[in-house]
Every structure is written in C-alpha cells, then in structure tokens.
Backbone of each chain as ProteinMPNN parsed JSONL, in Angstrom:
{"seq_chain_A": "MMQAAADMPVWAAIAVAFFLLVGSGLALIGAIGFLRLPTFYERIHAPTLGTSWGIGGVMLASMIFFTVSSGRLVFHEILIGIFVTVTTPITFMLLARAALHRDRAEGNGNVPDKQNKSQIAKGVSDESESWN", "coords_chain_A": {"N_chain_A": [[94.02, -69.43, 0.201], [92.512, -70.42, 2.352], [90.956, -72.203, 1.547], [92.344, -74.113, 0.291], [94.257, -74.622, 2.416], [92.193, -75.925, 4.246], [91.571, -78.244, 2.948], [93.382, -79.867, 3.618], [95.347, -82.777, 5.01], [95.722, -83.719, 8.324], [98.313, -84.08, 9.344], [100.104, -83.441, 7.209], [99.707, -80.722, 7.428], [101.026, -80.249, 9.804], [103.557, -81.188, 8.789], [104.541, -79.341, 7.389], [104.244, -76.964, 8.642], [106.283, -77.944, 10.606], [108.769, -78.086, 9.004], [108.502, -75.347, 8.199], [109.233, -73.643, 10.337], [111.663, -74.972, 11.332], [113.369, -74.137, 9.477], [112.974, -71.205, 9.148], [113.69, -70.495, 11.629], [116.296, -71.331, 11.828], [117.557, -69.404, 9.87], [117.05, -67.181, 11.249], [118.654, -67.568, 13.525], [120.999, -67.67, 12.377], [121.104, -64.779, 11.352], [121.332, -63.472, 13.494], [123.45, -64.572, 15.036], [125.071, -63.279, 12.946], [124.817, -60.8, 13.505], [126.534, -60.68, 16.349], [128.707, -61.996, 16.007], [132.413, -61.308, 16.954], [134.866, -61.242, 15.228], [135.727, -60.472, 11.347], [136.157, -62.889, 10.34], [135.016, -65.267, 11.88], [132.614, -64.105, 11.832], [131.805, -64.806, 9.144], [131.262, -67.272, 9.078], [128.22, -67.465, 10.412], [125.833, -67.032, 8.623], [125.685, -68.867, 6.862], [124.352, -71.092, 8.406], [121.912, -70.01, 7.601], [121.706, -70.632, 4.927], [121.959, -73.148, 4.321], [120.254, -75.428, 6.124], [118.3, -73.704, 6.423], [117.453, -73.015, 4.144], [116.706, -74.978, 2.961], [114.816, -76.033, 4.564], [112.743, -74.515, 4.401], [112.08, -75.079, 1.544], [111.505, -77.701, 1.418], [109.139, -77.373, 2.891], [107.419, -76.088, 1.295], [107.435, -77.663, -0.986], [106.246, -79.968, 0.315], [103.716, -79.028, 0.724], [102.644, -78.128, -1.669], [102.43, -80.439, -2.871], [100.696, -81.828, -1.841], [98.832, -80.409, -1.959], [98.075, -79.848, -4.316], [97.62, -82.314, -5.413], [99.313, -83.738, -7.117], [102.821, -84.621, -7.822], [104.933, -82.156, -7.03], [107.95, -80.446, -7.521], [109.561, -78.301, -8.073], [110.925, -76.348, -6.497], [113.316, -77.597, -5.621], [114.723, -76.749, -6.935], [115.774, -74.207, -6.521], [116.925, -74.676, -4.139], [119.325, -76.448, -4.488], [120.302, -74.445, -6.588], [121.18, -72.463, -4.593], [122.715, -73.843, -2.907], [124.637, -74.661, -4.243], [125.917, -72.147, -4.891], [126.425, -70.533, -2.851], [129.289, -71.606, -1.283], [130.718, -70.589, -2.916], [130.266, -67.89, -3.111], [131.066, -66.852, -0.797], [133.91, -67.927, -0.14], [135.34, -66.348, -2.292], [134.765, -64.011, -1.174], [135.609, -64.323, 1.555], [138.236, -64.644, 0.644], [139.076, -62.211, -0.516], [138.785, -60.446, 1.316], [140.832, -61.251, 3.333], [142.97, -60.522, 1.399], [142.698, -57.851, 1.251], [143.189, -57.118, 3.981], [146.019, -58.261, 4.52], [146.938, -56.057, 2.987], [146.829, -53.947, 3.796], [147.911, -54.477, 6.33], [146.779, -54.732, 9.135], [145.372, -56.702, 11.861], [145.933, -60.157, 12.705], [146.538, -61.767, 10.619], [147.552, -64.685, 8.706], [150.822, -64.834, 6.812], [151.316, -64.495, 3.44], [152.178, -67.13, 1.565], [155.239, -67.836, 0.364], [156.833, -68.522, -3.039], [159.566, -69.741, -2.518], [159.317, -70.519, 0.08], [157.373, -72.836, -0.466], [158.513, -74.357, -2.398], [161.019, -75.099, -0.804], [159.643, -76.773, 0.607], [158.597, -79.011, -0.611], [161.018, -80.035, -1.734], [161.748, -80.898, 0.514], [160.135, -82.875, 1.387], [160.525, -84.479, -0.927], [163.508, -85.331, -0.18], [163.076, -86.294, 2.36], [161.425, -88.518, 1.724], [163.305, -89.981, 0.194]], "CA_chain_A": [[94.623, -70.172, 1.052], [91.745, -71.184, 3.445], [90.351, -73.474, 0.735], [93.371, -75.568, 0.092], [94.433, -75.256, 3.652], [91.198, -76.6, 4.983], [90.997, -79.417, 2.457], [94.628, -80.487, 3.92], [95.107, -83.439, 6.034], [96.291, -82.931, 9.303], [99.578, -84.743, 9.396], [100.818, -82.81, 6.248], [99.656, -79.272, 7.718], [102.118, -80.663, 10.959], [104.804, -81.439, 8.667], [104.751, -78.285, 6.803], [104.624, -76.031, 9.887], [107.659, -78.305, 11.414], [109.64, -77.614, 8.257], [108.747, -74.156, 7.764], [109.64, -73.381, 11.333], [112.993, -75.395, 11.31], [113.893, -73.117, 8.236], [113.004, -69.719, 9.428], [114.426, -70.588, 12.697], [117.636, -71.525, 11.587], [117.734, -68.114, 9.256], [116.927, -66.192, 12.283], [119.458, -67.9, 14.475], [122.267, -67.203, 11.438], [121.055, -63.685, 11.311], [121.552, -63.309, 15.439], [125.065, -64.585, 15.096], [126.195, -62.603, 12.189], [125.397, -59.454, 14.403], [127.194, -60.87, 17.247], [130.392, -62.64, 16.468], [133.505, -60.265, 17.012], [135.571, -60.63, 13.848], [135.041, -60.646, 10.09], [136.486, -64.364, 9.741], [134.145, -65.796, 12.559], [131.135, -63.412, 11.241], [131.335, -65.244, 7.944], [130.434, -68.763, 9.004], [126.82, -67.656, 10.516], [124.923, -66.563, 7.452], [125.673, -70.242, 6.333], [123.127, -71.706, 8.725], [120.497, -70.01, 6.853], [121.866, -70.773, 3.34], [122.106, -74.84, 4.199], [119.335, -76.074, 6.185], [117.136, -72.648, 5.977], [116.706, -73.088, 3.016], [116.47, -76.731, 2.959], [113.429, -76.734, 5.425], [111.036, -73.807, 3.618], [112.12, -75.536, 0.487], [110.931, -78.865, 2.099], [107.722, -77.161, 3.585], [106.819, -75.81, 0.061], [107.162, -78.861, -1.724], [105.311, -80.974, 0.71], [102.405, -77.985, 0.613], [102.046, -78.069, -3.268], [102.411, -81.671, -3.405], [99.487, -82.612, -1.038], [97.16, -79.141, -2.376], [97.646, -79.782, -5.739], [97.511, -83.797, -5.753], [100.385, -84.257, -8.022], [104.17, -84.062, -7.574], [105.572, -80.773, -7.281], [109.391, -80.781, -6.732], [110.498, -77.304, -8.798], [111.304, -75.609, -5.047], [114.507, -77.994, -5.325], [115.924, -75.739, -8.423], [116.664, -73.13, -5.605], [117.777, -75.294, -3.205], [120.161, -76.816, -5.577], [121.383, -73.334, -6.715], [121.827, -71.891, -3.539], [123.704, -75.175, -2.102], [126.197, -74.751, -5.403], [126.679, -71.121, -5.158], [126.99, -69.915, -1.482], [130.431, -71.832, -0.801], [131.754, -69.842, -3.974], [130.451, -66.397, -3.05], [131.783, -66.74, 0.746], [135.17, -68.296, -0.263], [135.328, -65.38, -2.728], [134.792, -62.856, -0.131], [137.135, -64.414, 2.212], [139.771, -64.349, 0.037], [139.056, -60.6, -0.782], [139.415, -59.835, 2.873], [142.507, -61.482, 3.693], [144.026, -59.884, 0.482], [142.796, -56.27, 2.032], [144.057, -57.102, 5.574], [147.562, -58.46, 4.216], [147.605, -54.888, 1.869], [146.922, -52.988, 4.758], [148.834, -55.224, 7.407], [146.123, -55.136, 10.061], [144.918, -57.834, 12.214], [146.717, -61.135, 13.075], [146.205, -62.711, 9.565], [148.922, -65.536, 8.317], [151.242, -64.09, 5.905], [151.37, -65.479, 2.328], [153.672, -68.31, 1.546], [155.93, -67.234, -0.766], [157.564, -69.553, -3.68], [160.57, -70.371, -2.101], [158.988, -71.853, 0.915], [156.839, -73.957, -1.553], [159.856, -75.224, -3.02], [161.706, -75.975, 0.234], [158.934, -77.974, 1.366], [158.512, -79.733, -1.607], [162.417, -80.564, -1.493], [161.883, -81.625, 2.164], [159.337, -83.888, 1.325], [160.964, -85.333, -1.388], [163.891, -85.963, 0.758], [162.508, -87.287, 3.491], [161.056, -89.738, 0.909], [163.862, -90.683, -0.293]], "C_chain_A": [[93.621, -70.905, 2.261], [91.293, -72.593, 3.06], [91.527, -74.592, 0.659], [94.164, -75.719, 1.228], [93.538, -76.421, 4.249], [91.064, -77.996, 4.528], [92.245, -80.412, 3.152], [94.633, -81.649, 4.744], [96.076, -82.96, 6.932], [97.812, -83.214, 9.768], [100.17, -84.026, 8.567], [100.701, -81.596, 6.609], [100.991, -79.492, 8.916], [103.474, -80.662, 10.217], [105.164, -80.26, 8.036], [105.258, -77.34, 8.017], [105.757, -76.321, 10.445], [108.831, -77.713, 10.758], [109.884, -76.292, 8.094], [109.387, -73.405, 9.055], [111.098, -73.367, 11.455], [113.731, -74.34, 10.679], [114.404, -71.965, 8.654], [113.515, -69.504, 10.473], [115.766, -70.525, 12.748], [118.088, -70.075, 10.846], [117.805, -67.148, 10.392], [118.26, -66.457, 13.159], [121.149, -67.601, 13.804], [122.423, -65.48, 11.71], [121.705, -62.946, 12.563], [123.44, -63.645, 15.326], [126.021, -63.939, 14.349], [126.262, -61.281, 12.751], [126.259, -59.537, 15.478], [128.521, -61.264, 17.331], [131.245, -61.103, 16.417], [133.928, -60.215, 15.417], [135.211, -61.144, 12.462], [134.944, -62.373, 9.818], [135.479, -65.518, 10.649], [132.65, -65.416, 11.88], [131.012, -64.633, 9.724], [130.513, -66.453, 7.746], [128.699, -68.664, 9.681], [126.026, -67.805, 9.626], [124.729, -68.073, 6.785], [124.665, -71.34, 6.955], [121.731, -71.613, 8.155], [120.455, -70.541, 5.426], [121.875, -72.183, 3.252], [120.75, -75.551, 4.677], [117.862, -74.562, 6.548], [116.244, -72.887, 4.593], [116.066, -74.389, 2.527], [114.887, -76.639, 3.596], [112.111, -75.626, 4.921], [111.135, -74.56, 2.26], [110.906, -76.622, 0.433], [109.335, -78.494, 2.032], [106.889, -76.998, 2.307], [106.824, -76.899, -0.694], [106.106, -79.872, -1.012], [103.468, -79.816, 0.616], [101.738, -78.352, -0.374], [101.709, -79.246, -3.618], [100.68, -81.965, -3.003], [98.345, -81.562, -1.663], [96.82, -79.518, -3.204], [97.202, -81.329, -6.143], [98.216, -84.31, -6.288], [101.765, -83.823, -7.576], [104.51, -82.902, -7.755], [106.918, -80.731, -6.352], [110.427, -79.394, -7.347], [111.188, -76.495, -7.594], [112.863, -76.008, -5.149], [115.589, -77.496, -6.54], [116.609, -74.631, -7.552], [117.486, -73.646, -4.601], [118.957, -76.017, -3.779], [121.246, -75.533, -5.832], [121.664, -72.872, -5.517], [122.881, -72.588, -2.819], [124.858, -74.783, -3.043], [126.615, -73.282, -5.459], [127.214, -70.42, -3.898], [128.433, -70.474, -0.924], [131.462, -70.864, -1.973], [132.156, -68.131, -3.76], [131.22, -66.126, -1.598], [133.664, -67.182, 0.297], [135.98, -66.784, -1.255], [135.573, -64.067, -1.842], [135.949, -63.207, 1.119], [138.216, -64.171, 1.751], [140.293, -62.605, -0.486], [139.047, -60.002, 0.54], [140.326, -60.122, 3.246], [143.541, -60.898, 2.466], [143.879, -58.229, 1.213], [143.165, -56.028, 3.361], [145.416, -57.304, 5.315], [147.993, -56.76, 3.684], [147.872, -53.971, 2.94], [147.424, -53.274, 6.247], [148.284, -54.727, 8.71], [145.663, -56.399, 10.357], [146.165, -58.651, 11.985], [146.476, -61.816, 11.825], [147.428, -63.546, 9.041], [149.309, -64.732, 7.273], [151.318, -65.026, 4.801], [152.563, -66.267, 2.19], [154.047, -67.946, 0.396], [156.737, -68.801, -1.476], [158.55, -70.492, -3.222], [160.081, -71.203, -1.149], [158.344, -73.021, 0.614], [157.618, -74.937, -1.576], [160.647, -75.754, -2.036], [160.705, -76.915, 0.903], [158.501, -78.672, 0.379], [159.856, -80.456, -1.47], [162.409, -81.493, -0.149], [161.036, -82.872, 1.914], [160.085, -85.167, 0.569], [162.355, -86.393, -0.925], [164.04, -86.666, 1.744], [161.743, -88.778, 2.769], [161.948, -90.954, 0.441], [164.958, -90.895, 1.142]], "O_chain_A": [[94.023, -71.837, 2.957], [91.222, -73.641, 3.702], [91.425, -75.774, 0.986], [94.823, -76.755, 1.309], [93.939, -77.521, 4.63], [90.618, -78.88, 5.259], [92.06, -81.628, 3.205], [93.63, -81.585, 5.455], [96.975, -82.153, 6.697], [98.36, -82.462, 10.574], [101.216, -83.686, 9.12], [101.656, -80.953, 6.173], [101.959, -78.749, 8.756], [104.47, -80.233, 10.8], [106.377, -80.073, 8.132], [106.432, -77.059, 8.26], [106.451, -75.394, 10.861], [109.702, -77.066, 11.339], [111.016, -75.853, 7.889], [110.129, -72.468, 8.757], [111.78, -72.355, 11.619], [114.617, -73.712, 11.26], [115.575, -71.584, 8.668], [113.943, -68.359, 10.621], [116.392, -69.818, 13.538], [119.106, -69.59, 11.339], [118.705, -66.307, 10.382], [118.912, -65.461, 13.472], [122.171, -67.391, 14.457], [123.447, -64.936, 12.125], [122.468, -61.982, 12.504], [124.37, -62.874, 15.562], [127.224, -63.843, 14.591], [127.277, -60.588, 12.68], [126.867, -58.493, 15.715], [129.321, -61.064, 18.245], [130.803, -60.05, 15.958], [133.495, -59.425, 14.579], [134.482, -62.129, 12.35], [134.015, -62.983, 9.288], [135.212, -66.587, 10.099], [131.79, -66.217, 11.515], [129.934, -65.183, 9.502], [129.634, -66.747, 6.935], [127.954, -69.628, 9.505], [125.335, -68.82, 9.711], [123.667, -68.371, 6.24], [124.213, -72.273, 6.291], [120.804, -72.422, 8.115], [119.418, -70.839, 4.835], [121.801, -72.619, 2.104], [120.113, -76.201, 3.848], [116.688, -74.766, 6.856], [115.071, -72.92, 4.218], [115.077, -74.596, 1.824], [113.929, -77.183, 3.047], [110.902, -75.836, 5.026], [110.015, -74.679, 1.762], [109.848, -76.59, -0.196], [108.488, -79.085, 1.362], [105.832, -77.613, 2.167], [105.706, -76.999, -1.201], [105.259, -80.485, -1.661], [102.33, -80.25, 0.442], [100.593, -78.802, -0.332], [100.863, -79.42, -4.495], [99.749, -82.237, -3.761], [97.167, -81.883, -1.814], [95.623, -79.725, -3.404], [96.484, -81.512, -7.126], [98.125, -85.536, -6.221], [101.894, -82.745, -6.996], [104.355, -82.519, -8.914], [107.06, -80.876, -5.138], [111.648, -79.348, -7.197], [112.215, -75.923, -7.962], [113.71, -75.156, -4.882], [116.742, -77.783, -6.86], [117.744, -74.205, -7.771], [118.562, -73.164, -4.248], [119.774, -76.009, -2.859], [122.434, -75.467, -5.518], [122.888, -72.914, -5.395], [123.793, -72.02, -2.218], [125.98, -74.599, -2.571], [127.668, -73.067, -6.059], [128.285, -69.813, -3.895], [128.863, -69.771, -0.01], [132.647, -70.564, -1.825], [133.149, -67.426, -3.936], [131.933, -65.133, -1.458], [134.523, -66.373, 0.648], [137.047, -66.299, -0.881], [136.526, -63.294, -1.943], [136.887, -62.495, 1.475], [139.116, -63.553, 2.32], [141.384, -62.078, -0.704], [139.416, -58.83, 0.615], [141.002, -59.182, 3.664], [144.76, -60.856, 2.631], [144.846, -57.581, 1.614], [143.419, -54.916, 3.824], [146.158, -56.505, 5.886], [149.101, -56.276, 3.914], [148.908, -53.314, 3.042], [147.349, -52.458, 7.166], [149.114, -54.279, 9.501], [145.497, -57.23, 9.464], [147.164, -58.264, 11.378], [146.01, -62.904, 12.16], [148.452, -62.866, 8.972], [148.499, -63.975, 6.738], [151.381, -66.234, 5.031], [153.687, -66.044, 2.638], [153.277, -67.739, -0.542], [157.096, -69.797, -0.847], [158.515, -71.709, -3.406], [160.23, -72.421, -1.248], [158.57, -74.083, 1.194], [157.565, -76.04, -1.031], [161.066, -76.892, -2.244], [161.074, -77.764, 1.714], [157.481, -79.177, 0.847], [159.763, -81.606, -1.042], [162.988, -82.561, 0.051], [161.467, -83.929, 2.375], [160.263, -86.307, 0.999], [162.442, -87.607, -1.109], [164.913, -87.494, 2.006], [161.611, -89.86, 3.341], [161.719, -92.157, 0.311], [165.892, -91.695, 1.093]]}, "seq_chain_B": "MSAIILFSAVSLAQLMLAAAMAIASVRMFRGPRAQDRIIGLDTLYINAMLLLVTFGIGTGRVIYFEAALVMGMLGFVATVALAKFLMRGEVIE", "coords_chain_B": {"N_chain_B": [[91.221, -77.151, 11.326], [93.976, -78.104, 10.231], [93.898, -75.768, 8.802], [94.338, -73.888, 10.666], [96.87, -74.524, 12.028], [98.468, -73.942, 9.954], [98.449, -71.443, 9.493], [99.081, -70.066, 11.622], [101.829, -71.087, 11.618], [102.547, -70.192, 9.146], [102.38, -67.381, 9.721], [104.238, -66.878, 11.78], [106.72, -67.856, 11.036], [106.95, -65.9, 8.889], [107.37, -63.757, 10.804], [109.782, -64.393, 12.09], [111.511, -64.399, 9.514], [111.306, -61.585, 8.77], [112.633, -60.54, 11.143], [115.171, -61.627, 11.124], [115.876, -60.223, 8.358], [115.954, -57.591, 9.328], [117.816, -57.732, 11.041], [120.035, -58.345, 9.614], [120.363, -55.935, 7.994], [120.869, -54.171, 9.624], [123.5, -54.923, 10.261], [124.5, -54.715, 7.768], [124.343, -51.854, 7.88], [125.778, -50.672, 9.656], [127.994, -51.973, 9.536], [131.784, -52.707, 9.903], [133.895, -52.516, 7.996], [133.793, -53.053, 4.01], [133.395, -55.537, 3.608], [132.052, -56.73, 5.386], [129.639, -55.347, 5.232], [128.928, -56.319, 2.441], [128.507, -58.91, 3.013], [126.346, -58.561, 4.533], [124.635, -57.869, 2.676], [124.066, -60.174, 1.121], [122.986, -61.963, 2.882], [120.605, -60.605, 3.563], [119.589, -60.512, 1.083], [119.005, -63.588, 0.719], [117.361, -64.175, 2.874], [115.098, -62.753, 2.232], [114.543, -63.987, -0.113], [113.447, -66.85, 1.242], [111.338, -65.299, 2.888], [109.931, -64.943, 0.347], [108.827, -67.056, -0.687], [107.821, -68.036, 1.873], [105.508, -66.488, 1.748], [104.668, -67.585, -0.641], [103.978, -69.967, 0.06], [101.845, -69.244, 1.874], [99.607, -68.19, 0.292], [99.237, -69.732, -1.421], [100.091, -69.311, -3.886], [101.962, -70.065, -6.951], [103.355, -68.167, -8.22], [105.355, -66.555, -6.686], [107.256, -68.515, -6.2], [108.755, -68.069, -8.623], [109.349, -65.526, -8.551], [111.303, -65.515, -6.255], [113.055, -67.522, -7.438], [114.62, -66.11, -9.607], [115.375, -63.884, -7.817], [117.489, -64.988, -6.297], [119.325, -65.668, -8.052], [120.136, -63.464, -9.358], [120.973, -62.207, -7.308], [123.307, -63.843, -6.429], [124.745, -63.215, -8.451], [125.072, -60.412, -7.794], [126.758, -60.392, -5.669], [129.114, -62.055, -6.277], [130.08, -60.19, -7.929], [130.66, -57.86, -6.46], [132.462, -58.681, -4.634], [134.642, -59.632, -6.303], [135.526, -57.131, -6.898], [136.016, -56.133, -4.733], [138.59, -57.398, -4.253], [140.157, -57.036, -6.763], [139.714, -54.469, -7.504], [138.401, -53.731, -9.84], [135.863, -54.984, -12.107], [135.605, -56.357, -14.581], [138.175, -57.248, -16.409]], "CA_chain_B": [[92.472, -77.641, 12.428], [94.865, -77.636, 9.764], [94.056, -74.155, 8.646], [94.792, -73.113, 12.425], [97.893, -74.845, 12.286], [99.129, -73.779, 8.816], [98.084, -69.786, 9.461], [99.785, -69.889, 12.928], [103.247, -71.336, 11.357], [102.993, -69.423, 8.376], [102.787, -65.943, 10.367], [105.596, -67.136, 12.745], [108.0, -67.879, 10.092], [107.0, -64.515, 8.201], [107.782, -62.519, 11.597], [111.222, -64.562, 12.278], [112.272, -63.979, 8.609], [111.608, -60.439, 8.855], [113.659, -60.226, 12.048], [116.558, -62.036, 10.344], [116.162, -59.378, 7.607], [116.125, -56.526, 9.919], [119.251, -57.93, 11.783], [121.282, -58.536, 8.491], [120.17, -54.702, 7.279], [121.535, -53.446, 10.742], [124.82, -55.385, 10.009], [124.904, -53.956, 6.499], [124.326, -49.999, 7.626], [126.92, -50.541, 10.718], [129.4, -53.08, 9.378], [132.832, -51.69, 9.834], [134.274, -52.706, 6.616], [132.932, -53.45, 3.011], [133.278, -56.893, 3.112], [130.862, -56.719, 6.085], [128.274, -54.945, 3.953], [128.668, -57.13, 1.493], [127.855, -60.093, 3.25], [124.911, -58.504, 5.05], [123.464, -57.746, 1.595], [123.909, -61.401, 1.152], [122.409, -62.597, 4.229], [119.553, -59.626, 3.058], [118.422, -61.104, -0.093], [118.732, -64.958, 1.088], [116.086, -64.122, 3.764], [113.955, -62.24, 1.46], [114.197, -64.91, -0.889], [113.03, -67.424, 1.608], [110.074, -64.664, 2.842], [108.632, -64.903, -1.159], [108.793, -68.961, -0.75], [106.823, -68.315, 2.799], [104.428, -66.052, 1.193], [103.807, -68.493, -1.499], [102.613, -71.027, 0.732], [100.898, -68.498, 2.702], [98.472, -67.584, -0.537], [98.847, -71.087, -2.417], [99.961, -69.204, -5.45], [103.272, -70.817, -7.625], [103.715, -66.611, -8.826], [106.427, -66.457, -5.698], [108.308, -69.019, -6.509], [109.441, -67.621, -9.798], [110.286, -64.118, -8.151], [112.558, -66.201, -5.574], [114.249, -67.954, -7.994], [114.958, -64.89, -10.144], [116.033, -63.014, -6.84], [118.581, -65.811, -5.806], [120.372, -65.725, -9.087], [120.723, -61.923, -9.489], [122.004, -62.053, -5.998], [124.549, -64.861, -6.422], [125.714, -62.543, -9.645], [125.763, -59.124, -7.394], [127.822, -60.711, -4.728], [130.326, -62.263, -7.052], [130.725, -58.882, -8.573], [131.372, -57.169, -5.501], [133.752, -59.6, -3.965], [135.518, -59.303, -7.119], [135.651, -55.562, -7.115], [137.067, -55.876, -3.3], [139.841, -58.268, -4.589], [141.116, -56.545, -7.528], [139.516, -52.936, -7.703], [137.816, -53.592, -10.739], [135.044, -56.1, -12.093], [136.044, -56.97, -15.341], [139.823, -56.589, -16.391]], "C_chain_B": [[93.514, -77.245, 11.76], [94.981, -76.209, 8.921], [94.673, -73.312, 9.903], [96.468, -73.338, 12.174], [99.297, -74.376, 11.157], [99.265, -71.943, 8.927], [99.14, -69.629, 10.527], [101.625, -70.003, 12.207], [103.45, -70.692, 10.345], [103.319, -67.762, 8.931], [104.192, -66.073, 11.311], [106.851, -66.776, 11.965], [108.167, -66.393, 9.611], [107.816, -63.657, 9.296], [109.425, -63.107, 11.529], [112.161, -64.16, 11.111], [112.476, -62.413, 8.292], [112.368, -59.666, 9.577], [114.782, -60.622, 11.498], [116.666, -60.719, 9.254], [116.838, -58.088, 8.392], [117.517, -56.747, 10.47], [120.239, -57.56, 10.942], [121.354, -56.763, 8.015], [120.966, -53.819, 8.526], [123.388, -53.723, 10.696], [125.317, -54.474, 8.814], [125.345, -52.315, 6.843], [125.645, -49.982, 8.792], [128.209, -51.218, 10.55], [130.806, -52.002, 9.459], [133.634, -51.786, 8.482], [133.374, -53.249, 5.485], [132.735, -54.67, 3.215], [131.773, -57.529, 4.007], [129.731, -56.842, 5.605], [127.892, -55.984, 2.959], [127.784, -58.526, 1.792], [126.293, -60.043, 4.049], [123.935, -58.35, 3.924], [123.269, -59.162, 0.951], [123.06, -62.125, 1.591], [120.778, -62.159, 4.035], [118.92, -60.255, 2.132], [118.314, -62.886, -0.043], [117.435, -65.081, 2.175], [114.997, -63.878, 3.086], [113.533, -63.229, 0.318], [113.16, -66.261, -0.261], [111.388, -67.021, 2.326], [109.148, -64.895, 1.844], [108.142, -66.313, -0.922], [107.513, -69.124, 0.545], [105.016, -67.716, 2.428], [103.455, -66.936, 0.286], [102.943, -69.594, -0.824], [101.548, -70.558, 1.661], [99.394, -68.208, 1.431], [98.226, -68.595, -1.318], [98.982, -70.613, -3.639], [101.546, -69.548, -5.909], [103.915, -69.12, -7.952], [105.34, -66.302, -7.978], [107.455, -67.263, -6.067], [109.32, -68.432, -7.596], [110.268, -66.296, -9.191], [111.47, -64.612, -7.169], [113.529, -66.92, -6.361], [115.296, -66.604, -8.851], [116.149, -63.978, -9.285], [117.489, -63.858, -6.679], [119.641, -65.714, -7.403], [120.876, -64.236, -9.469], [121.546, -61.865, -8.322], [123.114, -62.592, -5.679], [125.323, -63.667, -7.5], [126.173, -61.08, -8.964], [126.778, -59.685, -6.988], [129.174, -60.984, -5.556], [130.818, -60.739, -7.343], [131.572, -58.021, -7.798], [132.263, -57.818, -4.906], [134.674, -59.2, -5.146], [136.437, -57.607, -7.164], [136.943, -55.343, -6.187], [138.593, -56.52, -3.746], [140.756, -57.243, -5.487], [141.243, -54.654, -7.863], [138.699, -52.778, -9.231], [137.061, -54.977, -10.968], [135.452, -56.865, -13.471], [137.38, -56.531, -16.005], [140.012, -56.851, -17.944]], "O_chain_B": [[94.167, -76.291, 12.183], [96.03, -75.72, 8.503], [95.345, -72.281, 9.899], [97.226, -72.37, 12.141], [100.513, -74.413, 11.345], [100.201, -71.338, 8.404], [100.139, -68.987, 10.202], [102.452, -69.1, 12.337], [104.635, -70.369, 10.259], [104.302, -67.101, 8.595], [105.045, -65.186, 11.355], [107.674, -65.871, 12.103], [109.186, -65.733, 9.815], [108.758, -62.95, 8.938], [110.275, -62.398, 10.99], [113.285, -63.705, 11.325], [113.474, -61.968, 7.726], [112.805, -58.566, 9.242], [115.57, -59.685, 11.368], [117.742, -60.133, 9.371], [117.966, -57.654, 8.159], [118.346, -55.853, 10.302], [121.128, -56.748, 11.2], [122.467, -56.349, 7.69], [121.627, -52.825, 8.226], [124.271, -52.926, 11.014], [126.273, -53.699, 8.856], [126.275, -51.683, 6.342], [126.493, -49.109, 8.611], [129.228, -51.08, 11.226], [130.818, -50.811, 9.145], [133.948, -50.686, 8.026], [132.332, -53.833, 5.784], [131.582, -54.991, 2.927], [130.881, -58.298, 3.651], [128.977, -57.807, 5.48], [126.755, -56.396, 2.731], [126.847, -59.038, 1.18], [125.438, -60.919, 4.176], [122.732, -58.59, 4.027], [122.277, -59.3, 0.235], [122.379, -62.892, 0.91], [119.849, -62.943, 4.233], [117.74, -60.577, 2.277], [117.511, -63.421, -0.807], [116.672, -66.047, 2.192], [113.989, -64.576, 3.196], [112.383, -63.283, -0.117], [112.261, -66.711, -0.972], [110.462, -67.828, 2.403], [107.941, -65.04, 2.039], [106.938, -66.552, -1.013], [106.567, -69.907, 0.466], [103.905, -68.187, 2.671], [102.231, -67.072, 0.29], [101.788, -69.981, -1.008], [100.619, -71.223, 2.119], [98.257, -68.053, 1.876], [97.176, -68.611, -1.961], [98.326, -71.1, -4.56], [102.388, -69.23, -5.07], [105.139, -69.033, -7.859], [106.318, -65.891, -8.602], [108.562, -66.763, -6.267], [110.533, -68.361, -7.401], [111.474, -66.082, -9.314], [112.575, -64.089, -7.317], [114.714, -66.956, -6.031], [116.474, -66.342, -8.608], [117.234, -63.541, -9.666], [118.539, -63.282, -6.964], [120.867, -65.732, -7.295], [122.026, -64.028, -9.855], [122.721, -61.501, -8.366], [123.897, -62.115, -4.857], [126.474, -63.317, -7.242], [127.228, -60.533, -9.288], [127.794, -59.651, -7.683], [130.15, -60.236, -5.492], [131.891, -60.287, -6.942], [132.672, -57.55, -8.084], [133.153, -57.028, -4.594], [135.526, -58.354, -4.873], [137.59, -57.25, -7.403], [138.061, -54.861, -6.365], [139.63, -55.925, -3.452], [141.807, -56.737, -5.092], [142.157, -53.909, -8.214], [138.444, -51.649, -9.65], [137.372, -55.975, -10.317], [135.62, -58.08, -13.363], [137.572, -55.319, -16.091], [141.07, -56.551, -18.497]]}, "name": "protein", "num_of_chains": 2, "seq": "MMQAAADMPVWAAIAVAFFLLVGSGLALIGAIGFLRLPTFYERIHAPTLGTSWGIGGVMLASMIFFTVSSGRLVFHEILIGIFVTVTTPITFMLLARAALHRDRAEGNGNVPDKQNKSQIAKGVSDESESWNMSAIILFSAVSLAQLMLAAAMAIASVRMFRGPRAQDRIIGLDTLYINAMLLLVTFGIGTGRVIYFEAALVMGMLGFVATVALAKFLMRGEVIE"}
C-alpha cells in the first residue's frame, strides 16, 4: 500500500479520502438513525442512506484509487453500485409489505386498512361518472 | 504526503464502518419484531461489503472487490427469502 500510495499525486489522494469519508460517514449516520427512530415504518428509511450515497462514495473512492495507481481505467466497482442500487428498493418494499401484512393480521398499530374490491370499483365508477 | 492522507482516511473510514456494523447488530439482537431483525441483517451485510472495499483500498489488492460482489449478491437473495417467509410463511410455494 505504501508504495502505491506514495506514488500517487496529492489531488488524487485528497479525492479518494473525501469520497471515502463521505461514504462511510453516511453509512454510519444511516445506522444511527436505524437504531434511534421509534417505529418500524420510520426505521426502514434510515439504512437507505448507506445504500445510496454510502455505496456510491466508497465505490467512487475505490475507482479513483485503482485508476490512478494502476495507470489504466478501472471501473468494475460500478457493478456493485448498480447491483445494490437496483436490489435495495426490492428488498425494502418486500419487507414493508410483509410488515404491513403482519400488522394487519394481528390488528395492532394504526396501519391503514386494506382497500377491498368494492371500494375500488366504487371509486372507479365515481370517477367515470364525474368524467361524464 | 499522499500516503499520510490515504492512511488516515482509510483508518477513519474503517472505524466508522465498524461502528455502523456494531450499531446494526445491536438492532438485530434487540429489535422488537422479526422485520427489524431482518433489516438489521441487511444493514450489517451492506456495511461489511463497504468495509471489504475499504480494506481493498488500504491494501491495494483487487481480491477484496470480488469478495464484496459475492457478499452483495448472497445478501440480496437471503433478505428476499426472509421477507418472503415473513409474508407467506414459506419460501417456495
């Protein structure tokens, strides 16, 4: 590390340090929010701080470091970035639906009721009447 | 000069990510319901992935990137399977 880091120009080292600290700091802030927020539906928002710009900052730092230290363009870290950016909404939406389902089944908390089909049909017919 | 900047930044980032992992595992062990524990696990493995990439910057080796990629993919599958289990009571119907 010392050899590769000593050859590096100072602007690249500063850029790598900046993006690394931004990414890890956002991951830490997200974890603290995840510990402190009171209910589950508020808590689910906090870790996305770490999965959006936390991942982005650390991957940008890694890309700059390996591009400058090896002298050629290295951008395979973008694979992890794209993968996490695509999969995080899927997992959190599935988890939020599962938590909503469990809360409704047990009848605890003030979660909204399930909208049944007659209400939906009524809403649609009301809309069509208002259109006519 | 640049070695000092990089070394201090990597050490500080490793400290912060380790603290984030500790906080996520606190929520995972303490969390009142099962969904809190699953999100704690999700946060834990994402922070572990970031920590591996930071190790890769610190040592200058590319092998840590591959470990981080495998960790991200397996963690996604695990979280989706656990969420499906919470929703339906079984994973594959």
